[in-house]
N, C-alpha and C positions, 0 to 999 in steps of 0.2 A: 487564573485557572482557579477552579472551585476544589477544596481539598476536603475528603471526608474518609472516615476508616474504611467504610464499605459502600461500593456502588453496585446497585440491583438493576439490571436491564430488563424492562418487561414487567407491565402492570398487568397481568393477568392474575389468575388465582394464585399460582405458584409465587409469582414474585410479590404479590400483596402481603400474603402470609410470611413469607419469609423476612420481609423488610419490616413489617408489624412485629415480629418476634425480635429481631435485632432491637429495634427501638425501644422496645419494652424494656428489654435487658440493658438499656442505657447507652447502646452504641448508635451514635449518629450515622444517619442512611439517607444517601441521595438515591432516589427511584427514578429511572430514565426511561420515558416511553414515547415512541414516535408518533402515537395517535393522540388526537386531542383528548381533552379532559370530558369525556361524558360517557355514561354508561349505555350501552347500545340495547335495544329492545331484541336484537337477534343472541342467540345462544348456541354453542357447539355441544355443550353437555347438560344433563338433565338429571343425573341422580348422584347423590352422596351416599357412600358405603358405609358399613359399620365402624370401619377402623378411621376412616376420615372423620366422621361424627365423634367417635373418642377424641381423637386429637382437637377438634374443634371445642368439644367439652372442657379439655384442659386449657382453653383460653376464654370459657364463659361465654361462648357464641353459639354451641350447639342447641340451646334451649330456644333460642331466639330464631334460628333457621327451622326447628321443629315447629314452630308456632306458624309460620308461612307456607311450609311445604305440606307434602301429601304422603303419608307413609305408605309402604307397600309391604307386606309380609311374603311375599313370594315372587319370584324374579324368573320369568319365562325367557329363556334364550332362544329356543327355537323349536317349533312342532311341540312334542311331546316332553322335551326337556326342560324341568322346572325345578329352581331349587327352593325349598323351603327354608325361611330364615327365622322361624319361630324358636329354635332352638339353639341359637347362636349364643355363646356365653358372654354376653355383654348388655348392657343397659339399652343398646339400639338394635333389636331384634327385627330390623327391616331396612329397605333402602328408603332413603327420603327423596321424592320427586320434586325438583324445582330447578328453575333454569339457572344456567352458570351465572348469569347477570345478577341474580339475586345474591349469590354468594360473593360475589365481587362487591356488591354494594357495602356488605357487612365488613368484608375484609379491608376495604378501602377506608372506612370510617375509622375503624381499630388503628390502621397505621397511620391516619391523619392525627388522630388523638394522642398518638405517642410521639409525635413530631417528626414524621419521616419528612424530607424535603423532595417533593414531586416535581419533575421537569418534563411536563408534557410537551409534544410537539417538538421532541429533541432526538435526533436520529444517530445511532452510533455509526462512525464511519470507519474506524479503526482503534486499535489500541497497542501498545506496547508495555512490556514489564521489565523490572530489573529487581534488584536484591531488596528495595526497600518498598516497593509499590507497583502500582498500574496507573499508566497515563491514558485515558479513553478520549480519542478525538470524535466530536460530536458537530452536528450541524442543527441549527435551531431553525424556526420556521420562516425566519426571515432569509434563511440561506447562507448566515454568516457562520464561519466555522468557529470551534472553540475547544477547551479542553476541560476534563474534569480528572481529578488525580485522588485515588483511593489506595488503601493498603491492599484490599482485595476486592475483586469484581466477579459477581455471579451472573450469568446469562441465564434468564428465565423468558427469553425473547423469542420463543417458539421454534417450529420445525425449521424455519429459513433463517435461524440466528445468526445475527451479526457478529455476535461474541465468539460462537463456535468457529465460524470461518476466519474470524481475525487471528485466533490462535493455531490456526492450519489444521483442526481436528476433521477427519473424515465423518462421513455420516453414512455407512454402508447399509444397504438393505435393498428393498425392491417394491413396486407398487403390487398391493394384493388384489385390489378390484378397482375398476375403472368405471367412469360415468355414474357415480351413485348420485341420484337426484334428491334435492334437498328442497323443501317448500313449507312456508309458514302460512297457514289456511285456516278458515273457519269450517265447522263442520255441521251440517242440518241435523245429524243424527249422532249423538254421544256414543262413543265407543262402550262395549260392556265392561272393559278393565281400565285401570290408570294408565298402565302401559300395555300397548298391542304391539306384538310382533308374531310374524309368521313367515314361513318360505313355503310355497307351493310351486311345483315344476321348475319353471325357469325364472321365477320372480320372488322377491322377498321385500318387506315392508315392515315399517316400525312407525308407531304414533306416539306422542308424547304431548302433554299438555303444558301450556304456558302458565296457565292460570288466569289470563287475561281474555278469554274466549278463543285464542287461536291455538292451534295444534301445529307440532313439527311434523313431518312426514319426511322420512328416509327411505327410499325405494331405490329397487335396482332390478334389471331385467338382463338376463344372459343373452348374449349377441349383440347388446346395443352399445357401441363403442364410440361414443362421441366426444369431442375434445372438451375440456374444462369450461371453455369461454363458449361453448355451443348453448343457444337460450333453450330454457326450459319454459314450455307452456303447462297451462293448468290440465289440459287434456291428457297430456303423457304422464302426470304425476296420477291421476285418477286412473289411467288404464291399468298401469302397473300394479296400483294398490288393489284394484278390482283381481288382478290375476293372483295375488299373494293372499289378501284376506277374503275375497269373494265378496266385496261391495267397496264403494269409495266413500261411504257414510255422507254424501252429499256436500262433497268440497266445494268452497266458493270463497271468493274474495281473497285471494292470494296476496299478500303483502311483500313477500320476498321469494325468490326462487334461484337455485344455483345447481351447479353441478361440480362434482369433485372426484379426486381419486384416492384411495386409502393406501397409504404406505406403512410399510415395517421397518424401521430402522433404529440403528442405536449406536451412538457414539462410542468408540472403544473406551475413552476415558472420560471420567467426570471431572477430572481437575488437572489442570495444566499450571505448576507453580502457584501463582497467587489469583487464577482464573478458575472459577468452577462452574458447571453447568447443572441445570435442574428443569424438572418438566419436560415440556416437548421440545426444548433445545438439546436435552441428552437423548430422548427415546420417543418414537410416535409409532403407533400400531392402530389397527382396526377399532372402530367404535364398540364392537362387541363386547357385551358385558358392561359397559359403561365405566370402564378402568382408567380412562385417560386423565381426567380432572383429579381422580382421585389418587393415583400414582403420583401426580405432581406434588399434590398438596403434601402427601407423605413424605416425598423428597426434602421440600421445604421444612418439615418438622424435624426431620434427621439432621438437616445441615445447620439449622440456625442456632441452636443451642452450642454446638461445636465450635461454629464461627465467633460467636459472642465470646465463649470463655478464651479462644486464642487471642482475639483482638483485645480483650481486657487483661491479658496475661496471666490467666490462671490455669492455662493448659499450653502444652508444647505445640508447635505448629503441626506434628506428627498425628495428631486428633484428627486432623483434616482428612487424612489417608484413608480413617475407617468410614467415612462417608462414601467413597468408591467401593470399598470391601464390602459394604453393607447394602448399599442401594443399586449398583449395577447389577448384582445378582437377582434382585427382584424386578428390576426393568426387563431383564431377558425372560424371566418368568412369564410377565405379563406379556411379552410379546408373543411367546409360545400359546398362553391360554386364550388370547384374544384373536390370535389367528386360528388356532383350533377350531373356535365357536364360529368363526365366520365361513370358515371352509366346510365345515359341517352344515351350516345353515344354508348354504348355497349349492349343496351336493348337487349333482345332475347325473353323474354317470351311475351305473347299477353297482358297482362295488363301492363308491362313496355312500350310497344311501343304504346299503346293507352295514356299513360301519355304523353310520348315524343310528340306525335302528338298533344295532348291538349294544352300542354305547347307551343308550336310553335305558334299554333294558337292564345293562350291568348297573347302572347308577340305580336303578329302582330297586335292584335287589342287594346291592353292597353298601352298607351304611358308612363303612369307614371311608370307601372312596367318595361317597357322596359329601361327607364332611369335609374331605381333602379340597374337592373342587368347590365348595362354598367358601371354605376358609382362604381360598386364593382369590376367587372374585371379589369377596367382601374386604379382603386385606387382613382379617382376623388371624388367618393361619400362618402368616409368616413370621419367620425368627431370623435373627443374625447369627452368623457363625460366630462361637465363642472361642477363646484363646484355649491352645492345649493345656488340660489339666484344670479348666475353670470348672465351677459349680455347675450342674446339670441343668440349673434354671437361667444362668447368664445367657443374655441374647433372647429370652422369650419375651413375649408381650404380657405385661400384667394386667390381669382383668380388673375392673372398677371396684375393688374390694371395700368392705365397710371399715370404718376406723374407731378405735375404741372413743368415747365420748361424743359421738355422732359424727356424721361427715362421710365423705367418699375419698377415694385415692385421687379421682381426677379433679376434684376440688381441690385439694392438697397441691397437685401440680399446677395450679393457676398462678402461681408465682414465677413459673419458669425455673424452679430450683430442683434439685435432687430432692427425693423423700427418701428417708430412712425408716424401713418398718420394723419394729422389735417388738418382743412381747412385753417388754417394760419400758417405762418412761426414761429418756435420756435427754441432757441438755444438749444444746448446740453451743459450740464456742462462738464467741461474739465474732471472730474473724471470718466465720463461715456463715452467719446468719443470713447474708444476701444471697447465699448459694444452697443453702440446704435447709430442708424442713424435718423436722423428726416426729414420727407419729407411732402410734400402737396398735397392733391387730385388735379388731373388735371381737375375734375368735380366739380360742385357746392355742393357736399355733406358736410353736416355739422357735422357729427360723429368723434368721436376720436377712432382710433383703434391702439393697440399695437400688432404688428405681430412678432411672435416668430422667430429664426433663420430657423426652419423648414417649415415656410410659414402657420402657423395655429394662430388663434386669441389667444393671452394670457389675453388681456383685451378690453374692449370696452364701450363706453357711447354714449348716443345720442347728448350730449354737450360737447364742448371742454373747460370744465372748469379747470383752471390752477391746483387748489388744488387737484382735483381727479386724473388728470393727474400725478401730482408729487407723489401721494401715490402710484399709479400703477406702477410707474418707481422705487420707493423705494422698492416694493413688488417685482417684476419680474426681473429689471435689476440690482438692487443691488447698 
């Protein structure tokens, strides 16, 4: 039996970020993945939103991905509903268009560099937990059974999560839309926009580039209810695309086609004892708005620093309960927003078409509502519930503020530490140096703010009182 502090199941973006964070914090990690070790040229997701880019910036990865992706400062959701991203309060005033596998390459490299123990072609067949840890039953490529033992297990193994099933968690919800057609094709005529999306009549279509000459097509036609395993021909893809977009852009040379159904589901709990869920293992929803991969990566960013501190003895196990308290409401909100987008995009009845028209008009006229929708889709607008009596800033996302002496907050977060922002210089006690960075505001601000490793406010005060700061550090940093 192999023993390790944390076992992460699933080497998609969520599992890779989580495992890489833990390993970078000095926590040994075993990453279990039933697929062979290869990065596919197929992709489920195509965009990174602003909040995810901020989290990647805090890991010194955003600039590398920005160099290979293509920014888009306006996100079209359907018809005339378009979100202008140029006013976002962030360094990343755009969505970054690039395939999921490019994100996985970068995250896998980082995880490997930090010493993650990869176990590919290893399938989880069950698990049991006790007061001291979790035993995971696995089966290797040769079919032989084995066991892994960890203090904690995180299931990041997708919609059909073996970890979720093993702890007996239900996955309530339903299928929102059936017989969605996927195809990766070449186009004889390039689209006018980087991302192309439209709905017309009974059809919907979306086009996104891979960057290698191929485009992903996602399309759907009302009334066509085929099983997921029904074959997909290029003629069907072209027909639906013409109905939705008015042309098929000369599609040819399809290298892959498929058909799927889109579900809306969420586990009632993200933690059962020493077992936690993240990403699609915890929640799935429609691809509308491109929020799936982004929500999973933000789950990982929330959980990793908490799990690292519990495992290393710098925080009580109760800290893990805040993962459920903070991320479950976000997952629920993403289900609502993506579900609303897809239902309005595929509206067919007169009253739903009228509702869509009214919503577009309202968003165009109401700036606060427009900011709310943009903040939800990009992740910038979410904040976590603060304890009763806490400062008004607690739980809010901290922008990438400038620091005295040069530098930015998200550069200071790259060590995976808390960052204490004060108006005057402060020394960090040696016993906290591995977990805390002290910095000064570049502005004349007089508040004191303790920023969590994931870029949210852990504690704040309107004055930099030394006794209050020390109490906050003892509580949050340990």
